[in-house]
VOFIVEX-175592 format. One record per residue (C-alpha): x, y, z; residue number from 1; residue in three letters. Coordinates in steps of 0.1 Angstrom, whole numbers, plus 2048, in hexadecimal, padded with zeros to 3 digits. Layout:
N
   u   v   w   i  aa
   X   Y   Z NUM Ala
...
END
This chain:
70
   u   v   w   i  aa
 F98 5AE 702   1 Met
 F80 5C9 70E   2 Phe
 F8A 5C6 733   3 Ser
 FAC 5D8 731   4 Gly
 FC1 5BE 742   5 Ser
 FC2 59A 74A   6 Glu
 FB9 5A1 76E   7 Gly
 F9C 5B6 763   8 Gly
 F8F 599 74D   9 Ala
 F91 581 76A  10 Glu
 F7F 59A 780  11 Ser
 F63 59E 766  12 Trp
 F60 578 763  13 Ala
 F5D 573 78A  14 Ile
 F43 58E 78B  15 Leu
 F2F 57F 76D  16 Ala
 F31 55C 77D  17 Ser
 F22 569 79E  18 Leu
 F05 57D 78A  19 Val
 EFC 55F 773  20 Asn
 EFD 547 793  21 Thr
 EE5 560 7A3  22 Ala
 ECE 55F 788  23 Lys
 ED0 538 782  24 Leu
 EC4 538 7A6  25 His
 EA7 551 7A0  26 Glu
 EB8 56C 7B5  27 Leu
 EBB 591 7AF  28 Asp
 EDE 594 7A9  29 Pro
 EE0 5B6 7B6  30 Gln
 ED1 5AE 7D7  31 Ala
 EE6 58D 7DA  32 Tyr
 F05 59F 7D3  33 Leu
 EFF 5BD 7E9  34 Ala
 EF6 5A6 807  35 Asp
 F13 58E 802  36 Val
 F2E 5AC 7FE  37 Leu
 F1E 5BD 81C  38 Glu
 F21 59C 831  39 Arg
 F47 599 825  40 Ile
 F50 5BE 82C  41 Val
 F3E 5C0 84F  42 Ser
 F4E 5A1 85B  43 Gly
 F2D 592 861  44 Gln
 F38 572 84D  45 Thr
 F59 566 857  46 Lys
 F70 553 83D  47 Ser
 F68 52F 84A  48 His
 F42 53A 842  49 Gln
 F44 544 81D  50 Leu
 F34 524 813  51 His
 F13 536 821  52 Glu
 F16 550 807  53 Leu
 F14 539 7E9  54 Leu
 EF4 541 7D5  55 Ala
 EE2 522 7DD  56 Trp
 EEA 523 802  57 Asn
 EE1 549 805  58 Trp
 EBF 543 7F3  59 Lys
 EB7 524 80B  60 Ala
 EC2 53A 829  61 Ala
 EAB 557 81D  62 Arg
 E8E 53F 819  63 Arg
 E93 530 83A  64 Phe
 E96 553 84A  65 Gly
 E73 55C 839  66 Ala
 E63 53D 845  67 Arg
 E6E 544 86A  68 Val
 E63 568 869  69 Ala
 E42 560 85B  70 Ala
END
């Protein structure tokens, strides 16, 4: 109703889902989305690796990376 079009509503639903999934996994949604989008745009993450960018996998990888760095 407030999104302007059906496509706009779908885009907002996807964004809301990503933000809320990040929150459920106790992530900062802005940091999560910025990193994920940067990895996709830069080509750092290939299409067959997209599962690594799911919130729970992303969080686990960050935790593991922090342990290795310490």
